[in-house]
Each structure stands twice: as structure tokens, then as C-alpha cells.
C-alpha positions in Angstrom: -0.1 0.0 -0.1 1.5 3.2 -1.0 1.6 6.4 1.1 -1.4 8.8 0.8 -0.3 12.5 -0.2 3.5 12.1 0.5 4.4 15.6 -0.7 1.8 17.2 1.7 3.3 15.2 4.6 6.9 16.2 3.6 6.1 19.8 3.3 4.2 19.6 6.7 7.4 18.4 8.3 9.4 21.1 6.5 7.1 23.8 7.7 7.2 22.8 11.3 11.0 22.5 11.1 11.3 25.8 9.5 9.1 27.4 12.2 11.2 25.9 15.1 14.3 27.2 13.4 12.6 30.9 13.1 11.6 30.7 16.8 15.1 29.8 17.8 16.6 32.5 15.6 14.2 35.3 17.0 15.1 33.9 20.6 18.8 34.1 19.8 18.7 37.6 18.2 16.6 39.0 21.1 19.3 37.8 23.7 22.4 38.6 21.6 22.5 42.3 22.7 23.6 43.6 19.4 22.1 46.1 16.9 22.8 43.8 13.9 20.8 40.7 13.5 23.3 37.7 13.6 21.4 36.0 10.6 22.1 38.1 7.7 20.7 35.9 4.7 21.1 32.6 6.6 17.3 32.1 7.1 16.8 32.4 3.3 19.4 29.7 2.7 17.9 27.5 5.3 14.4 28.0 3.8 15.8 26.7 0.5 17.3 23.5 2.1 14.2 22.9 3.7 12.0 23.0 0.5 14.6 21.0 -1.1 14.7 18.3 1.6 11.0 18.2 1.5 10.8 17.6 -2.1 13.3 14.9 -2.1 11.6 13.3 0.9 8.2 13.5 -0.9 9.7 12.1 -4.1 11.1 9.3 -2.3 7.9 8.4 -0.4 6.0 8.6 -3.6 8.3 6.3 -5.5 8.4 3.8 -2.4 6.1 0.6 -2.7 5.6 0.8 1.2 3.4 2.8 3.4 5.4 5.5 5.3 4.4 6.6 8.8 4.8 10.2 10.1 7.8 9.1 12.0 9.4 7.8 8.9 8.7 11.1 7.1 10.2 13.2 9.8 13.4 11.1 10.3 13.7 10.9 6.4 13.3 14.7 6.1 15.8 15.4 8.9 18.4 13.0 7.6 18.2 14.8 4.2 18.2 18.2 5.7 21.3 17.5 7.7 23.2 15.9 4.9 22.4 18.9 2.8 23.9 21.1 5.5 27.1 19.1 5.9 29.1 21.4 3.7 28.2 24.4 5.8 28.8 23.0 9.2 32.3 23.2 10.6 
């Protein structure tokens, strides 16, 4: 049995993840005591990686012959997201 609406589920995971990133960024910016925001252009890059990760996850789930749970969607999305960010870490 194939997964029902895989792209919708993947983009829900991406939206929740990006919302959490925004909340953490706002918290850090408010506690940084600086006039300049510390995330110049970084949130745009993260949004692009979130969207790309959701597209890859949705495509993978759509092509899979197995039914995917929400946990598998979230784990696959986060794995792809962190793999896409490996070049920026460090």
C-alpha cells in the first residue's frame, strides 16, 4: 500500500521544522544584545534547504512501494536536511 499524499506530509514536516528554526533565531537575536541581526541571509538559505529536503523526501515516499508513517517522514526529512547542511557545518 502506497503512502497517501506524500508531498503534503513532507512539506508539513518542513514547515514545522522551519518554524522551529525561526523561533530559535528570534530568541537568539533578542538575547544577543547587538544592533545587527546575526542571521543576515542565513534564514533564506535554510528555507531553500528545507524546501529541497521536503521535495526529495516527498519524491522518495511517492516512489516507494511501502506505506510511510509520520515518524519515517520526519526521520527521512531530517536526515536529508542534515546531509544537505554538511558542507556548511564546521
